[in-house]
N, CA, C and O atoms as a GROMACS GRO file, in nm:
protein
  348
    1UNK      N    1  -0.986   1.788   1.639
    1UNK     CA    2  -0.938   1.826   1.821
    1UNK      C    3  -0.854   1.731   1.807
    1UNK      O    4  -0.855   1.648   1.716
    2UNK      N    5  -0.784   1.736   1.887
    2UNK     CA    6  -0.630   1.645   1.936
    2UNK      C    7  -0.644   1.649   2.050
    2UNK      O    8  -0.618   1.744   2.123
    3UNK      N    9  -0.709   1.494   2.097
    3UNK     CA   10  -0.727   1.460   2.222
    3UNK      C   11  -0.651   1.408   2.305
    3UNK      O   12  -0.664   1.287   2.283
    4UNK      N   13  -0.556   1.424   2.412
    4UNK     CA   14  -0.443   1.341   2.470
    4UNK      C   15  -0.507   1.226   2.546
    4UNK      O   16  -0.609   1.236   2.614
    5UNK      N   17  -0.453   1.142   2.532
    5UNK     CA   18  -0.485   1.064   2.592
    5UNK      C   19  -0.417   0.934   2.713
    5UNK      O   20  -0.330   0.857   2.674
    6UNK      N   21  -0.464   0.929   2.840
    6UNK     CA   22  -0.400   0.891   2.916
    6UNK      C   23  -0.398   0.750   2.957
    6UNK      O   24  -0.498   0.688   2.994
    7UNK      N   25  -0.300   0.711   2.950
    7UNK     CA   26  -0.287   0.554   2.933
    7UNK      C   27  -0.280   0.521   3.102
    7UNK      O   28  -0.381   0.453   3.122
    8UNK      N   29  -0.224   0.534   3.200
    8UNK     CA   30  -0.237   0.502   3.302
    8UNK      C   31  -0.454   0.496   3.356
    8UNK      O   32  -0.498   0.427   3.448
    9UNK      N   33  -0.502   0.547   3.305
    9UNK     CA   34  -0.663   0.581   3.339
    9UNK      C   35  -0.699   0.449   3.214
    9UNK      O   36  -0.777   0.357   3.236
   10UNK      N   37  -0.638   0.463   3.110
   10UNK     CA   38  -0.700   0.326   3.009
   10UNK      C   39  -0.645   0.217   3.055
   10UNK      O   40  -0.737   0.142   3.086
   11UNK      N   41  -0.557   0.176   3.074
   11UNK     CA   42  -0.490   0.073   3.199
   11UNK      C   43  -0.556   0.025   3.330
   11UNK      O   44  -0.565  -0.088   3.379
   12UNK      N   45  -0.595   0.140   3.370
   12UNK     CA   46  -0.691   0.141   3.481
   12UNK      C   47  -0.863   0.037   3.436
   12UNK      O   48  -0.904  -0.078   3.454
   13UNK      N   49  -0.908   0.154   3.377
   13UNK     CA   50  -1.078   0.091   3.301
   13UNK      C   51  -1.030  -0.023   3.248
   13UNK      O   52  -1.098  -0.114   3.294
   14UNK      N   53  -0.945  -0.066   3.173
   14UNK     CA   54  -0.936  -0.230   3.146
   14UNK      C   55  -0.931  -0.378   3.265
   14UNK      O   56  -0.991  -0.485   3.278
   15UNK      N   57  -0.798  -0.287   3.347
   15UNK     CA   58  -0.763  -0.388   3.402
   15UNK      C   59  -0.900  -0.412   3.523
   15UNK      O   60  -0.903  -0.522   3.578
   16UNK      N   61  -1.035  -0.287   3.570
   16UNK     CA   62  -1.152  -0.316   3.638
   16UNK      C   63  -1.233  -0.346   3.549
   16UNK      O   64  -1.347  -0.334   3.594
   17UNK      N   65  -1.233  -0.385   3.430
   17UNK     CA   66  -1.320  -0.409   3.344
   17UNK      C   67  -1.469  -0.325   3.340
   17UNK      O   68  -1.580  -0.374   3.318
   18UNK      N   69  -1.433  -0.170   3.369
   18UNK     CA   70  -1.500  -0.050   3.349
   18UNK      C   71  -1.511   0.026   3.193
   18UNK      O   72  -1.484   0.142   3.161
   19UNK      N   73  -1.551  -0.062   3.130
   19UNK     CA   74  -1.581  -0.010   2.933
   19UNK      C   75  -1.614   0.121   2.936
   19UNK      O   76  -1.553   0.217   2.889
   20UNK      N   77  -1.734   0.116   3.004
   20UNK     CA   78  -1.848   0.248   3.024
   20UNK      C   79  -1.775   0.317   3.052
   20UNK      O   80  -1.807   0.406   2.974
   21UNK      N   81  -1.652   0.375   3.129
   21UNK     CA   82  -1.536   0.475   3.186
   21UNK      C   83  -1.454   0.542   3.091
   21UNK      O   84  -1.424   0.661   3.073
   22UNK      N   85  -1.421   0.423   3.029
   22UNK     CA   86  -1.311   0.413   2.939
   22UNK      C   87  -1.336   0.471   2.801
   22UNK      O   88  -1.256   0.518   2.720
   23UNK      N   89  -1.481   0.453   2.795
   23UNK     CA   90  -1.538   0.510   2.615
   23UNK      C   91  -1.582   0.684   2.669
   23UNK      O   92  -1.561   0.794   2.618
   24UNK      N   93  -1.634   0.650   2.766
   24UNK     CA   94  -1.764   0.772   2.823
   24UNK      C   95  -1.646   0.871   2.848
   24UNK      O   96  -1.616   0.950   2.758
   25UNK      N   97  -1.574   0.870   2.975
   25UNK     CA   98  -1.457   0.974   3.022
   25UNK      C   99  -1.289   0.990   2.992
   25UNK      O  100  -1.207   1.072   3.032
   26UNK      N  101  -1.279   0.878   2.908
   26UNK     CA  102  -1.145   0.893   2.837
   26UNK      C  103  -1.143   0.898   2.720
   26UNK      O  104  -1.050   0.965   2.675
   27UNK      N  105  -1.240   0.830   2.613
   27UNK     CA  106  -1.211   0.882   2.488
   27UNK      C  107  -1.328   0.956   2.452
   27UNK      O  108  -1.362   0.945   2.334
   28UNK      N  109  -1.390   1.021   2.517
   28UNK     CA  110  -1.471   1.113   2.519
   28UNK      C  111  -1.582   1.114   2.358
   28UNK      O  112  -1.602   1.195   2.268
   29UNK      N  113  -1.641   0.949   2.396
   29UNK     CA  114  -1.764   0.911   2.375
   29UNK      C  115  -1.895   0.977   2.434
   29UNK      O  116  -1.902   1.062   2.522
   30UNK      N  117  -1.989   0.921   2.369
   30UNK     CA  118  -2.125   1.004   2.444
   30UNK      C  119  -2.180   0.871   2.469
   30UNK      O  120  -2.146   0.760   2.430
   31UNK      N  121  -2.300   0.926   2.564
   31UNK     CA  122  -2.384   0.785   2.641
   31UNK      C  123  -2.481   0.766   2.531
   31UNK      O  124  -2.536   0.854   2.466
   32UNK      N  125  -2.496   0.607   2.517
   32UNK     CA  126  -2.628   0.624   2.441
   32UNK      C  127  -2.728   0.695   2.405
   32UNK      O  128  -2.760   0.777   2.490
   33UNK      N  129  -2.824   0.696   2.262
   33UNK     CA  130  -2.917   0.742   2.319
   33UNK      C  131  -3.028   0.658   2.330
   33UNK      O  132  -3.133   0.691   2.386
   34UNK      N  133  -3.007   0.553   2.280
   34UNK     CA  134  -3.074   0.434   2.318
   34UNK      C  135  -3.021   0.330   2.377
   34UNK      O  136  -2.930   0.261   2.331
   35UNK      N  137  -3.119   0.303   2.560
   35UNK     CA  138  -3.023   0.250   2.612
   35UNK      C  139  -3.054   0.119   2.662
   35UNK      O  140  -3.014   0.053   2.758
   36UNK      N  141  -3.157   0.098   2.546
   36UNK     CA  142  -3.250  -0.028   2.584
   36UNK      C  143  -3.167  -0.158   2.614
   36UNK      O  144  -3.065  -0.132   2.550
   37UNK      N  145  -3.153  -0.233   2.648
   37UNK     CA  146  -3.082  -0.327   2.658
   37UNK      C  147  -3.133  -0.464   2.519
   37UNK      O  148  -3.254  -0.484   2.524
   38UNK      N  149  -3.086  -0.521   2.446
   38UNK     CA  150  -3.094  -0.576   2.335
   38UNK      C  151  -3.072  -0.726   2.375
   38UNK      O  152  -2.964  -0.737   2.432
   39UNK      N  153  -3.123  -0.816   2.367
   39UNK     CA  154  -3.147  -0.993   2.371
   39UNK      C  155  -3.134  -1.050   2.223
   39UNK      O  156  -3.213  -1.047   2.129
   40UNK      N  157  -3.024  -1.096   2.233
   40UNK     CA  158  -3.001  -1.182   2.097
   40UNK      C  159  -2.992  -1.325   2.077
   40UNK      O  160  -2.885  -1.357   2.130
   41UNK      N  161  -3.055  -1.442   2.021
   41UNK     CA  162  -3.001  -1.571   2.034
   41UNK      C  163  -2.873  -1.661   1.937
   41UNK      O  164  -2.865  -1.632   1.818
   42UNK      N  165  -2.826  -1.712   1.965
   42UNK     CA  166  -2.700  -1.743   1.910
   42UNK      C  167  -2.688  -1.877   1.918
   42UNK      O  168  -2.605  -1.909   2.003
   43UNK      N  169  -2.746  -1.983   1.852
   43UNK     CA  170  -2.715  -2.149   1.890
   43UNK      C  171  -2.766  -2.181   1.994
   43UNK      O  172  -2.700  -2.263   2.058
   44UNK      N  173  -2.886  -2.138   2.050
   44UNK     CA  174  -2.983  -2.135   2.163
   44UNK      C  175  -2.981  -2.115   2.285
   44UNK      O  176  -3.048  -2.165   2.375
   45UNK      N  177  -2.856  -1.995   2.288
   45UNK     CA  178  -2.759  -1.945   2.401
   45UNK      C  179  -2.851  -1.776   2.372
   45UNK      O  180  -2.891  -1.741   2.260
   46UNK      N  181  -2.867  -1.700   2.487
   46UNK     CA  182  -2.928  -1.590   2.492
   46UNK      C  183  -2.829  -1.450   2.546
   46UNK      O  184  -2.812  -1.405   2.659
   47UNK      N  185  -2.772  -1.404   2.403
   47UNK     CA  186  -2.677  -1.322   2.491
   47UNK      C  187  -2.744  -1.190   2.538
   47UNK      O  188  -2.852  -1.163   2.485
   48UNK      N  189  -2.697  -1.110   2.622
   48UNK     CA  190  -2.736  -0.982   2.630
   48UNK      C  191  -2.657  -0.847   2.643
   48UNK      O  192  -2.552  -0.843   2.707
   49UNK      N  193  -2.702  -0.754   2.591
   49UNK     CA  194  -2.630  -0.645   2.524
   49UNK      C  195  -2.670  -0.524   2.515
   49UNK      O  196  -2.742  -0.457   2.442
   50UNK      N  197  -2.599  -0.509   2.617
   50UNK     CA  198  -2.630  -0.341   2.704
   50UNK      C  199  -2.524  -0.218   2.603
   50UNK      O  200  -2.405  -0.231   2.575
   51UNK      N  201  -2.600  -0.128   2.573
   51UNK     CA  202  -2.522  -0.007   2.531
   51UNK      C  203  -2.478   0.080   2.611
   51UNK      O  204  -2.546   0.140   2.694
   52UNK      N  205  -2.319   0.095   2.582
   52UNK     CA  206  -2.285   0.214   2.705
   52UNK      C  207  -2.225   0.307   2.611
   52UNK      O  208  -2.251   0.414   2.666
   53UNK      N  209  -2.150   0.341   2.484
   53UNK     CA  210  -2.116   0.452   2.428
   53UNK      C  211  -2.156   0.429   2.291
   53UNK      O  212  -2.186   0.327   2.229
   54UNK      N  213  -2.146   0.566   2.257
   54UNK     CA  214  -2.197   0.566   2.092
   54UNK      C  215  -2.130   0.729   2.050
   54UNK      O  216  -2.121   0.831   2.118
   55UNK      N  217  -2.097   0.704   1.935
   55UNK     CA  218  -2.016   0.789   1.859
   55UNK      C  219  -2.077   0.806   1.716
   55UNK      O  220  -2.054   0.703   1.652
   56UNK      N  221  -2.119   0.862   1.673
   56UNK     CA  222  -2.166   0.950   1.536
   56UNK      C  223  -2.207   0.829   1.512
   56UNK      O  224  -2.122   0.781   1.438
   57UNK      N  225  -2.296   0.745   1.533
   57UNK     CA  226  -2.384   0.619   1.502
   57UNK      C  227  -2.277   0.531   1.511
   57UNK      O  228  -2.279   0.451   1.417
   58UNK      N  229  -2.198   0.517   1.575
   58UNK     CA  230  -2.084   0.347   1.582
   58UNK      C  231  -2.144   0.352   1.756
   58UNK      O  232  -2.147   0.451   1.829
   59UNK      N  233  -2.187   0.207   1.791
   59UNK     CA  234  -2.217   0.166   1.968
   59UNK      C  235  -2.169   0.091   1.975
   59UNK      O  236  -2.160  -0.012   1.909
   60UNK      N  237  -2.114   0.139   2.079
   60UNK     CA  238  -2.017   0.041   2.161
   60UNK      C  239  -2.155  -0.032   2.310
   60UNK      O  240  -2.221   0.041   2.384
   61UNK      N  241  -2.157  -0.206   2.308
   61UNK     CA  242  -2.267  -0.294   2.351
   61UNK      C  243  -2.146  -0.368   2.443
   61UNK      O  244  -2.031  -0.396   2.408
   62UNK      N  245  -2.218  -0.391   2.584
   62UNK     CA  246  -2.122  -0.482   2.692
   62UNK      C  247  -2.198  -0.581   2.672
   62UNK      O  248  -2.320  -0.564   2.662
   63UNK      N  249  -2.151  -0.686   2.664
   63UNK     CA  250  -2.210  -0.852   2.665
   63UNK      C  251  -2.157  -0.904   2.811
   63UNK      O  252  -2.035  -0.890   2.804
   64UNK      N  253  -2.172  -0.932   2.878
   64UNK     CA  254  -2.130  -0.986   3.021
   64UNK      C  255  -2.176  -1.134   2.973
   64UNK      O  256  -2.260  -1.147   2.884
   65UNK      N  257  -2.122  -1.233   3.032
   65UNK     CA  258  -2.110  -1.360   3.013
   65UNK      C  259  -2.107  -1.455   3.204
   65UNK      O  260  -2.026  -1.447   3.296
   66UNK      N  261  -2.218  -1.525   3.191
   66UNK     CA  262  -2.248  -1.563   3.312
   66UNK      C  263  -2.149  -1.705   3.348
   66UNK      O  264  -2.195  -1.816   3.319
   67UNK      N  265  -1.991  -1.692   3.421
   67UNK     CA  266  -1.984  -1.756   3.458
   67UNK      C  267  -1.909  -1.882   3.343
   67UNK      O  268  -1.877  -1.998   3.368
   68UNK      N  269  -1.898  -1.804   3.217
   68UNK     CA  270  -1.852  -1.884   3.098
   68UNK      C  271  -1.732  -1.858   3.041
   68UNK      O  272  -1.659  -1.796   3.119
   69UNK      N  273  -1.683  -1.880   2.936
   69UNK     CA  274  -1.582  -1.858   2.883
   69UNK      C  275  -1.634  -1.801   2.759
   69UNK      O  276  -1.747  -1.824   2.718
   70UNK      N  277  -1.523  -1.705   2.682
   70UNK     CA  278  -1.535  -1.674   2.557
   70UNK      C  279  -1.607  -1.758   2.451
   70UNK      O  280  -1.562  -1.862   2.403
   71UNK      N  281  -1.759  -1.684   2.409
   71UNK     CA  282  -1.755  -1.753   2.280
   71UNK      C  283  -1.632  -1.832   2.157
   71UNK      O  284  -1.510  -1.813   2.148
   72UNK      N  285  -1.706  -1.906   2.088
   72UNK     CA  286  -1.583  -1.978   2.005
   72UNK      C  287  -1.625  -1.828   1.900
   72UNK      O  288  -1.725  -1.756   1.907
   73UNK      N  289  -1.510  -1.818   1.809
   73UNK     CA  290  -1.476  -1.723   1.677
   73UNK      C  291  -1.612  -1.738   1.614
   73UNK      O  292  -1.688  -1.642   1.615
   74UNK      N  293  -1.650  -1.864   1.554
   74UNK     CA  294  -1.793  -1.842   1.480
   74UNK      C  295  -1.926  -1.817   1.513
   74UNK      O  296  -2.029  -1.799   1.448
   75UNK      N  297  -1.874  -1.824   1.719
   75UNK     CA  298  -2.008  -1.718   1.780
   75UNK      C  299  -2.004  -1.620   1.783
   75UNK      O  300  -2.104  -1.553   1.807
   76UNK      N  301  -1.901  -1.576   1.762
   76UNK     CA  302  -1.904  -1.426   1.801
   76UNK      C  303  -1.911  -1.348   1.679
   76UNK      O  304  -1.967  -1.238   1.686
   77UNK      N  305  -1.857  -1.393   1.552
   77UNK     CA  306  -1.911  -1.367   1.434
   77UNK      C  307  -2.115  -1.349   1.421
   77UNK      O  308  -2.193  -1.266   1.373
   78UNK      N  309  -2.123  -1.488   1.498
   78UNK     CA  310  -2.270  -1.453   1.477
   78UNK      C  311  -2.351  -1.372   1.512
   78UNK      O  312  -2.456  -1.332   1.461
   79UNK      N  313  -2.260  -1.330   1.666
   79UNK     CA  314  -2.306  -1.183   1.746
   79UNK      C  315  -2.305  -1.045   1.696
   79UNK      O  316  -2.377  -0.946   1.711
   80UNK      N  317  -2.182  -1.078   1.624
   80UNK     CA  318  -2.126  -0.933   1.530
   80UNK      C  319  -2.262  -0.890   1.427
   80UNK      O  320  -2.303  -0.776   1.406
   81UNK      N  321  -2.319  -1.024   1.369
   81UNK     CA  322  -2.387  -1.007   1.273
   81UNK      C  323  -2.507  -0.940   1.284
   81UNK      O  324  -2.564  -0.855   1.214
   82UNK      N  325  -2.544  -1.022   1.433
   82UNK     CA  326  -2.674  -0.962   1.513
   82UNK      C  327  -2.699  -0.803   1.570
   82UNK      O  328  -2.811  -0.755   1.590
   83UNK      N  329  -2.616  -0.756   1.584
   83UNK     CA  330  -2.546  -0.655   1.666
   83UNK      C  331  -2.539  -0.544   1.589
   83UNK      O  332  -2.584  -0.434   1.623
   84UNK      N  333  -2.475  -0.572   1.470
   84UNK     CA  334  -2.490  -0.457   1.350
   84UNK      C  335  -2.605  -0.436   1.324
   84UNK      O  336  -2.639  -0.319   1.307
   85UNK      N  337  -2.682  -0.522   1.315
   85UNK     CA  338  -2.863  -0.463   1.330
   85UNK      C  339  -2.885  -0.348   1.412
   85UNK      O  340  -2.964  -0.263   1.371
   86UNK      N  341  -2.828  -0.333   1.520
   86UNK     CA  342  -2.853  -0.173   1.585
   86UNK      C  343  -2.766  -0.083   1.542
   86UNK      O  344  -2.773   0.039   1.556
   87UNK      N  345  -2.697  -0.134   1.496
   87UNK     CA  346  -2.626  -0.002   1.476
   87UNK      C  347  -2.574   0.051   1.378
   87UNK      O  348  -2.522   0.162   1.389
   0.00000   0.00000   0.00000
């Protein structure tokens, strides 16, 4: 299946931080089969991961940060290791 990508729509979704619509509507992914939020603790900080899309067992999670900057690379790697347990 050859899917035509609409760059204007992709830009709109990214500009609006609407990642669920980006994956579901524009990229043709499926809604997650398990939409249960996951909570992981890294260095005494709790991160909430919300499943937003699924494609053949590969899951996309949204992690919103409350007025925080993006975590350091080392923390992102730890988050990735924990998330991989769910997909």
